[in-house]
C-alpha positions in Angstrom: -72.6 56.4 29.9 -75.0 56.5 27.0 -75.9 52.9 25.9 -75.7 54.0 22.3 -72.1 55.2 22.9 -71.2 51.8 24.4 -72.7 49.9 21.5 -70.9 52.2 19.0 -67.6 51.7 20.8 -68.1 48.0 20.8 -68.9 48.0 17.1 -65.9 50.1 16.4 -63.7 47.7 18.4 -65.1 44.8 16.5 -64.5 46.5 13.2 -60.9 47.2 14.2 -60.3 43.7 15.4 -62.0 42.4 12.2 -59.7 44.6 10.0 -56.6 43.7 11.9 -57.5 40.0 11.6 -58.2 40.4 8.0 -55.0 42.1 7.0 -52.1 39.6 6.5 -48.6 40.5 5.5 -46.8 37.7 3.8 -42.9 37.8 3.7 -41.0 37.4 0.5 -40.5 33.7 -0.6 -43.5 32.6 1.6 -47.1 31.9 0.9 -50.4 30.9 2.7 -53.0 28.5 1.4 -56.4 30.0 2.5 -59.6 28.0 2.9 -63.0 29.5 3.0 -65.4 27.5 5.1 -63.1 24.5 4.8 -62.7 24.7 1.0 -59.6 25.9 -0.9 -60.1 29.6 -1.8 -56.8 31.1 -2.9 -53.0 31.3 -2.4 -51.7 34.5 -0.8 -48.8 36.2 -2.5 -46.0 38.1 -0.9 -47.0 41.5 0.5 -50.3 42.8 2.0 -53.3 40.5 1.6 -56.9 40.9 3.0 -58.9 37.9 4.1 -62.3 37.6 5.7 -61.8 36.6 9.4 -63.8 33.7 10.7 -64.8 32.4 7.3 -61.3 32.5 5.8 -58.6 30.4 7.5 -55.0 29.5 6.6 -54.4 25.8 6.2 -51.9 24.4 8.7 -49.0 22.3 7.3 -46.3 20.1 8.9 -42.7 21.4 8.9 -39.5 19.8 10.0 -36.8 21.7 11.9 -33.3 20.6 13.0 -32.0 21.9 16.3 -28.7 21.5 18.1 -28.5 20.7 21.8 -25.9 21.9 24.3 -23.6 19.0 23.3 -23.7 19.9 19.7 -25.8 16.9 18.7 -28.6 17.5 16.2 -32.2 16.5 16.7 -35.4 16.9 14.6 -38.6 18.5 15.8 -41.8 18.5 13.8 -44.1 21.5 14.0 -47.3 22.8 12.3 -47.6 26.2 10.7 -49.6 28.0 8.1 -46.5 29.5 6.4 -45.2 27.7 3.3 -41.5 28.4 2.6 -40.9 28.6 -1.2 -37.2 28.7 -0.9 -35.0 25.7 -1.5 -34.8 23.6 1.6 -32.4 20.9 2.8 -33.3 17.9 4.9 -30.5 16.2 6.8 -31.7 12.7 7.4 -30.4 10.6 10.3 -28.0 7.7 9.5 -29.6 4.5 8.3 -28.4 1.0 7.7 -28.6 -0.4 4.1 -27.6 -3.7 2.7 -25.5 -3.8 -0.5 -25.8 -6.4 -3.3 -23.0 -8.5 -1.7 -24.8 -8.5 1.7 -22.7 -5.9 3.5 -24.5 -3.8 6.0 -23.5 -0.2 5.5 -24.5 3.0 7.4 -25.3 6.0 5.1 -26.2 9.6 5.9 -28.0 11.5 3.1 -28.8 15.2 2.4 -31.9 16.1 0.3 -32.4 19.5 -1.4 -35.9 20.3 -2.6 -38.2 23.2 -3.4 -42.0 23.6 -3.2 -43.1 24.6 -6.6 -46.9 24.2 -6.2 -48.1 25.1 -2.6 -51.6 23.7 -3.3 -50.4 20.3 -4.2 -47.9 20.2 -1.3 -50.9 20.8 1.0 -53.7 18.7 -0.5 -51.8 15.8 -2.3 -49.9 14.6 0.8 -50.6 14.7 4.5 -47.2 15.2 6.0 -44.8 16.4 3.3 -41.5 16.3 5.4 -42.2 12.8 6.7 -43.2 11.6 3.3 -40.0 12.9 1.7 -37.9 11.3 4.4 -39.5 7.9 4.1 -39.4 8.0 0.3 -35.7 9.0 0.4 -34.9 6.1 2.8 -36.7 3.5 0.8 -35.3 4.7 -2.5 -31.8 4.8 -1.0 -32.2 1.1 0.1 -33.3 0.1 -3.3 -30.5 1.9 -5.1 -27.8 0.6 -2.7 -29.2 -2.9 -2.9 -28.4 -3.0 -6.6 -24.7 -2.1 -6.0 -21.8 -4.0 -4.4 -19.8 -2.4 -1.6 -16.9 -1.3 -3.9 -19.3 0.3 -6.3 -21.1 2.0 -3.5 -17.9 3.6 -2.2 -16.7 4.7 -5.6 -20.0 5.7 -7.4 -21.4 8.5 -5.3 -22.2 10.6 -8.3 -24.1 7.7 -9.9 -26.1 7.0 -6.6 -26.9 10.7 -6.3 -28.1 10.9 -9.9 -30.3 7.8 -9.5 -31.8 9.1 -6.2 -32.5 12.5 -7.6 -34.2 11.1 -10.6 -36.5 8.7 -8.7 -37.3 11.2 -5.9 -38.0 14.0 -8.4 -40.4 11.8 -10.3 -42.2 10.6 -7.2 -42.5 14.0 -5.6 -43.7 15.7 -8.8 -47.4 15.0 -7.9 -46.8 16.7 -4.5 -45.7 19.9 -6.2 -42.1 19.4 -5.0 -38.9 19.7 -7.1 -35.9 17.6 -5.9 -32.9 19.6 -7.0 -30.0 17.6 -5.5 -29.3 14.5 -3.3 -25.9 14.1 -1.6 -24.5 11.2 0.4 -22.5 12.6 3.3 -21.1 9.5 4.9 -20.8 5.8 3.8 -19.6 3.8 6.7 -19.0 0.1 6.3 -18.6 -2.2 9.3 -15.3 -2.2 11.2 -14.3 -5.7 10.0 -14.9 -4.7 6.4 -12.9 -1.5 6.9 -10.0 -3.5 8.3 -10.1 -5.9 5.4 -10.2 -3.0 2.9 -7.2 -1.4 4.6 -5.3 -4.6 4.4 -6.3 -5.0 0.8 -5.2 -1.5 0.0 -1.8 -2.1 1.8 -1.3 -5.3 -0.2 -2.2 -3.5 -3.4 0.3 -0.8 -2.7 3.0 -3.4 -2.0 2.1 -5.2 -5.2 2.4 -2.0 -7.1 5.7 -1.2 -5.5 7.0 -4.7 -6.5 5.7 -4.3 -10.0 7.4 -0.9 -10.4 10.6 -2.3 -9.0 10.5 -5.3 -11.3 9.7 -3.0 -14.2 12.6 -0.8 -13.3 15.0 -3.8 -13.1 13.7 -5.1 -16.4 14.3 -1.8 -18.1 17.7 -1.5 -16.5 18.7 -5.0 -17.9 17.3 -4.1 -21.3 19.3 -0.9 -21.4 22.4 -2.7 -20.2 22.0 -5.4 -22.8 21.4 -2.8 -25.5 24.5 -1.0 -24.4 26.6 -4.2 -24.5 25.0 -5.0 -27.9 25.9 -1.5 -29.2 29.5 -1.9 -27.8 29.9 -5.3 -29.5 28.6 -3.9 -32.8 30.9 -1.0 -32.5 33.9 -3.3 -31.7 33.0 -5.6 -34.6 32.7 -2.6 -36.9 36.1 -1.4 -35.7 37.6 -4.8 -36.3 36.0 -5.0 -39.7 37.4 -1.6 -40.7 40.8 -2.6 -39.3 40.9 -5.7 -41.4 39.7 -3.9 -44.4 42.4 -1.2 -44.0 45.0 -4.0 -43.4 43.9 -5.8 -46.4 43.9 -2.7 -48.5 47.4 -1.9 -47.2 48.6 -5.4 -48.0 47.1 -5.3 -51.4 48.7 -1.9 -52.1 52.0 -3.3 -50.8 51.8 -6.3 -53.1 50.8 -4.1 -56.0 53.8 -1.8 -55.4 56.1 -4.8 -54.9 54.7 -6.4 -58.1 55.3 -3.2 -60.0 58.8 -3.0 -58.7 59.5 -6.7 -59.7 58.0 -6.0 -63.1 60.3 -3.0 -63.5 63.3 -5.1 -62.3 62.4 -7.9 -64.8 62.2 -5.4 -67.6 65.6 -4.0 -66.7 67.1 -7.5 -66.4 65.5 -8.5 -69.7 67.0 -5.4 -71.3 70.4 -6.2 -69.8 70.3 -9.8 -70.9 69.5 -9.0 -74.5 72.2 -10.5 -76.8 73.6 -12.8 -74.0 71.4 -15.7 -74.8 70.4 -16.1 -71.2 66.8 -16.3 -70.2 65.6 -13.7 -67.7 63.8 -16.5 -65.8 67.1 -18.5 -65.3 68.7 -15.3 -64.2 66.1 -14.7 -61.5 66.2 -18.3 -60.4 70.0 -18.2 -60.1 69.7 -15.0 -58.0 67.3 -16.8 -55.7 69.6 -19.8 -55.4 72.5 -17.6 -54.5 70.5 -15.8 -51.8 69.4 -19.1 -50.5 73.0 -20.5 -50.4 74.1 -17.5 -48.5 71.5 -18.1 -45.8 72.4 -21.8 -45.7 76.1 -21.2 -44.9 75.5 -18.2 -42.6 75.3 -20.4 -39.5 78.4 -21.4 -37.5 77.6 -25.1 -37.9 77.1 -24.8 -41.6 80.0 -27.1 -42.6 78.0 -29.5 -44.8 75.5 -28.3 -47.5 73.1 -30.6 -49.2 72.0 -29.4 -52.6 69.6 -30.8 -55.0 70.8 -32.4 -58.2 69.0 -29.8 -60.3 71.2 -27.1 -58.7 74.2 -28.0 -60.8 72.5 -26.7 -63.9 71.7 -23.5 -62.1 75.3 -23.1 -60.9 76.5 -23.6 -64.4 74.6 -20.6 -65.3 76.5 -18.6 -62.8 79.5 -18.8 -65.1 77.5 -17.0 -67.7 77.5 -14.0 -65.4 81.3 -14.1 -65.4 81.4 -14.2 -69.2 78.8 -11.5 -69.4 80.8 -9.2 -67.1 84.1 -10.0 -68.9 82.7 -8.8 -72.1 
């Protein structure tokens, strides 16, 4: 074979290899940080990019991947790659023990959502970004939980998440990372504390039940007393109305009786005109006669005691005889 042909073929092969090594296809939502002779040169965009082989080289970065074993348990494996994922990522950190303000050791599992906003800063401002984020999250979580008591920790997840996100976002800003969300998956206090909390909750439920029962009994007694009060008021009002009606009836009866007596007196007065007898003496004599009739009405009424003044009244009876004889 002609040596020139061999050389030409070798040159063509090198050119093909050079071209193939120089063409890089970057998937969507990914990027590469390219260094030329060890110095930052440019950041590759999604799509087809051309670099100079040998002198241009993609910078390797650390990544963190979570895998599941055959038993379903998760484990973390760190790798190095030149691909930088620009999508929002989630880190599931292993459980860690933290101490609350009231000295209770609690196990907490956290989730962190973040996104690389500046690939250059994420490569050159921090050595191992996943490890740095993990350690920063753990230390920040300890500081935040250390300011809260156990009850506040269990009931203030939103507050803890907000504090963690604010602190982590501020700290990772220089790394070109945006922390979008922090979630606490599990907050597990010790078994002794859980037992005490369960007993406390049971006691609280019993106390609430007793309070509700006492409140119900109190309201029942109040309603019963109000019913008795209303019944007494109604009874008193009825008695009052009865007495008023009886008094009005008696008054009307007396008025009618007085009117009848007045008419009788007028008639007696008219009848006694010219006889010289006083109407008053006539009325008294009539009363005496009625009284004497009652006195002798009994079977044992043999003896009658009369006052001395009655003789004058009896003498007036004769006047009736004279009056009727006329």
